[in-house]
N, C-alpha and C positions, 0 to 999 in steps of 0.2 A: 538509778547512776551515773546516766550520762549528763545527768540535769548537777548533778555534784562535779563531775569532772570538768564541765562548759565554765559553770562558775569558780574552779579553782585556781583554771587557767586565766579565767580574769582577772581574778585577786591578785593571781602572780602577777599578771601583764603590769597593774596598778605602779604594784608595789615594787616593778625593775622601774619602771618609768620614774615613779616620786624618787630614786636611789639615783639615777643616771641626772634626775633636775637640780635635786640636793648638791650632787659632787661637783654641777657646774655651777652652780650659785657660791657654794663655797669656795671654788676658787677665783668664780670675778671676786667676791668682794675680800678676800684673800688678801689682798696688796693695801687697798682701801683700810680694812682695821688694822693692819701692822703700822700704814703712818698714819692713822689716827692716836695710837698706843706712843708713837715716837717722835718724827716730826714730819709734815707735806710738805711734798716735792715743790711747792711755791716759797716755802721758808727756808726751806734748805738753798733752794739758789739765790736767795738774797744772803743767806751769811758765806755760802762758799759755791760762788756762783761752776766752777769748772764739776763739782760731783754733781753725780749721777743720781748714786744711790750710799744708803746708810746699810753696818748691818752689825752685828753685837760685839760685844767684843768680852774677854773673860776676866775684866779690872776689877778688885774688888773694890767695890765702896762703903763707907761708913754712912750708918743711918742718920749718924748727929751730923756729918759733916755735909758742904754747901752744893759739890756735884752729886745730884741726883741721878743722872745718866749718863753715860757713852758709848762712842760710836764708832767705828772705824768710818770714815768717807773716803767712796770710790769712786773714779772717774773708768768708767770699765772694766775690768781688771784689776786697775792699780790703785793703788793705795796712796791719798794724798794728802792722808790729814786725819784730823777728830773731831767729833761734834759732841757737846757736853751739854746735858740740860743742868744747869744750876739756878739754885733758891738764895735770895739774898734780904736783907731787913731794908725795908721803903720806909716812910714817913707814916703811914696809915696798916702797914702790915707787912706780910712776905711776896716777895718780886720775884715770878718765875720768867728765866731766860733761856735764848739757847747760846750757847758762842761756837766758835770754829775755827780750831788753830789748824796751817795747815803744816805743809812737810816742812815747807820754806822757814817755819820757825815767825810766821807770824799772824796774826789775830788778823782773818780774813772776813770778820762780821758778827754781829750781835742782831736775837731779835726778843723782842719783849714779847713770850708767850700770855704769861698774866699778872694781874694786876690790880689793887685797890688805892692808888695813887688821885691826890684832887684833881679834878677835871682844868685844865685849864693852867694848871702848872706841873707838881709832878709828874699827871698822867702824860706829859711830852717825852716820856723816855721810849713812848713808843715810836715818835713821830721820827719818816725818814730824816729829819735834819737832823735828828737827834743822834739818831742809828747809825748814818753816815758817817759820823766821824769814829769809831771803830774798827775802820775798813785799811786793810795793809798795816797795821800797827807790831812792829818789831817786837817779841817778848822778850829778848836781851834787857828789857828792865822794866818796873812793874811800872803799869798808869796811874798816872796823877791830875787828878780832877782844879781846875784849874778857875780865879776866876776872869782873869785878864787872857787876852789870848795868847794862843799857847805859841813858845818860842824855843820848843824839844820835842821831839820825836816822839815820848811817851806823854807827853802832857795833851788833853783835853779839855774845851772849853765846857763849863756845865752851863744848865740851865737857869735863865735869869729868873730868883722865885723860887724855887727847889734845888738847894741846896743837899738836903738832905737825900732825897731822889735821884739825882746826879751823882752824887757819890758813891751812894747803895749799888749802882751799874758798875760804878769802877772797880768797888769791891768786888763784887763780882769779877769783872774780868781778871783782876790780880788774884783770885782765886782758882780761877781754870788755868791763867796762865803757870803759877806752882804747883798746880795738882797734874798738868802735862806736863813740866820739866822734871818733877820727882818722879812721875809713875809711867812715864811714855820714854822718860830721854837717862833717867838713871840718875838726875843732877840732884846737884844739893840747892834747899831753894831757901831766900831770906825771908822774915814775916812781914807780915804785912804790916805797914804802919795803918794807927786810926788815923782814917780820913777826916772824920767830923765827928764827934758823939751826939745821938741821936736824941740823948735825954734834957729835954727843955729847951731843944731848939727848934725857931720857928721856920716854915717852911720856905717862907719869903725872906729868905735873910742875905740873899743876894741882890 
């Protein structure tokens, strides 16, 4: 009888210890899992440097639409804008990126998260030299990707030799701007013009 009680006590102790360790592990990995399913702190710092965290929203998204995820961006307890995960059509297939829009009505940055564009050409959409061109863009007008040196606030020069990939990012930014205006600010939006047809296009046309 005493042996059974002793064995039961040992098993109870093991179970309690395992439960505590599992709870601690869960808390330690909870934030990492959350970040991996959304956007990590490093990428958040790139697209919206003032943000310290993001949280879910109750914004309804269409499965067929380009906006796949939407989050509030916060600095401490203050809401400072929104972060969106967007899917657009590149030269070789889908391009996924994160785009941030501040409460001051500016695109504060974008970061490509996945793509299958051509190395050395379209793949340059993920480089900092191109990414930085989408910093602090006012959203009063849609973005236009141009071949020459930009002369307006809403113009961004594309990557030489990667017309389709460049304009795919422009379309994604404009999709985000329109979504933000319509769903966050409650404004009417303008149609996004076709920046370039991909059918029969050559990636090196610039």
